[in-house]
C-alpha positions in Angstrom: -19.4 16.8 -38.1 -22.6 18.6 -38.8 -24.1 15.3 -40.1 -23.1 13.6 -36.9 -24.7 16.3 -34.8 -27.9 16.2 -36.8 -27.9 12.4 -36.6 -27.8 12.6 -32.8 -30.2 15.6 -32.7 -27.4 17.9 -31.5 -28.3 21.2 -32.9 -25.7 23.9 -33.5 -28.2 26.6 -32.4 -26.8 30.1 -32.0 -28.7 30.6 -28.7 -26.4 29.6 -25.8 -29.4 29.0 -23.5 -30.8 26.4 -25.9 -27.4 24.8 -26.2 -27.2 24.5 -22.4 -30.6 22.9 -22.3 -29.7 20.4 -25.0 -26.5 19.5 -23.1 -28.4 19.1 -19.9 -30.8 16.7 -21.6 -27.9 14.7 -23.0 -26.3 14.5 -19.6 -29.5 13.4 -17.9 -30.0 10.7 -20.6 -26.5 9.5 -19.9 -27.2 9.2 -16.2 -30.3 7.2 -17.0 -28.3 4.8 -19.1 -25.8 4.5 -16.3 -28.5 3.8 -13.7 -30.1 1.1 -16.0 -26.7 -0.5 -16.4 -26.1 -0.4 -12.7 -29.5 -1.9 -12.0 -28.8 -4.7 -14.5 -25.5 -5.5 -12.8 -27.1 -5.6 -9.4 -30.1 -7.7 -10.4 -28.5 -10.1 -12.8 -25.1 -10.2 -11.2 -25.7 -10.0 -7.5 -29.3 -11.1 -7.0 -29.9 -13.7 -9.6 -26.3 -14.9 -9.8 -26.4 -15.1 -13.6 -23.3 -16.0 -15.5 -20.7 -13.3 -15.9 -21.1 -13.1 -19.7 -24.8 -12.1 -19.3 -24.0 -8.9 -17.4 -20.5 -8.0 -18.5 -21.8 -5.5 -21.1 -23.5 -3.5 -18.4 -20.4 -3.6 -16.2 -18.4 -2.4 -19.2 -20.8 0.5 -19.7 -20.4 1.6 -16.1 -16.6 1.3 -16.2 -16.4 3.2 -19.4 -18.7 6.0 -18.1 -16.7 6.3 -14.9 -13.3 6.5 -16.8 -14.7 9.0 -19.3 -16.2 11.2 -16.6 -12.9 11.1 -14.6 -10.7 11.9 -17.5 -13.0 14.6 -18.8 -13.2 16.3 -15.4 -9.4 16.3 -15.1 -8.8 17.7 -18.5 -11.4 20.4 -18.2 -10.2 21.5 -14.8 -13.2 20.6 -12.8 -11.4 18.0 -10.6 -9.7 19.5 -7.5 -11.1 23.0 -8.0 -10.2 24.0 -4.4 -6.5 24.4 -5.3 -5.8 28.0 -6.2 -2.0 28.4 -5.6 1.2 26.4 -5.1 0.9 26.4 -1.4 -2.6 24.8 -1.6 -1.2 22.4 -4.1 1.6 21.3 -1.8 -0.9 21.0 1.1 -3.2 18.9 -1.0 -0.3 16.6 -2.1 0.8 16.2 1.5 -2.7 15.2 2.4 -2.9 12.7 -0.5 0.6 11.4 0.5 -0.5 10.7 4.1 -3.8 9.0 2.9 -1.9 6.9 0.4 0.7 5.9 3.1 -2.1 4.8 5.5 -3.9 2.9 2.7 -0.7 1.1 1.6 0.2 0.3 5.2 -3.2 -1.2 5.9 -3.3 -3.1 2.5 0.2 -4.6 2.9 -0.5 -5.3 6.6 -3.7 -7.1 5.8 -2.2 -9.2 3.0 0.8 -10.0 5.2 -1.5 -11.1 8.0 -3.7 -13.1 5.7 -0.8 -15.0 4.1 1.1 -15.3 7.4 3.9 -13.2 8.6 7.3 -13.6 7.0 9.6 -16.0 8.8 13.0 -14.7 7.6 14.8 -11.5 6.7 14.1 -11.8 3.0 10.4 -12.3 3.6 10.3 -9.0 5.6 12.4 -7.3 2.9 9.9 -8.5 0.3 6.9 -7.1 2.3 8.7 -3.7 2.7 9.5 -3.7 -1.1 5.8 -4.4 -1.9 4.8 -1.5 0.4 7.3 0.9 -1.3 6.3 -0.2 -4.8 2.6 0.1 -4.1 3.0 3.5 -2.4 5.1 4.9 -5.2 2.7 3.7 -7.9 -0.5 4.9 -6.2 1.0 8.3 -5.1 2.5 8.8 -8.5 -0.9 8.4 -10.1 -2.5 10.8 -7.6 0.3 13.3 -8.0 0.0 13.4 -11.8 -3.8 13.7 -11.7 -3.7 16.5 -9.1 -1.0 18.4 -10.9 -2.7 18.1 -14.3 -6.0 19.1 -12.8 -4.4 22.1 -11.0 -2.7 23.3 -14.2 -5.9 22.9 -16.2 -8.0 24.7 -13.6 -5.5 27.6 -13.4 -4.8 27.6 -17.1 -1.0 27.4 -16.7 
């Protein structure tokens, strides 16, 4: 591990202030790489309309960075730091439930409208089933993320 740290110029300095400065430099360089990848996607993908294979690597960098940042913030307890007790957790989950319900209702409504309204009972039943499945899936993910973040931030 020490060889890897030396290879990436990560020192194991005993001074905590110097370690924080080094981590800040690494974070800023990561942001610069992310911005360069974003500029590449915008210019080659949107402006020049280059083939997908020319800018897929930049898009992959952006997606990997976002996933890593999201997972790391959940596992370190930085995500949803405003939840301090179970009552606030329940209130936050109710808020997320209502937001998810509205989003699912609009999404299913828009797709139903785009692909025409169902003409029979089974068509309406299918639309309702899609709504329920989408709602359970999205709210389940949000529930797990919020509870994990709350437990991590409160060290339970």
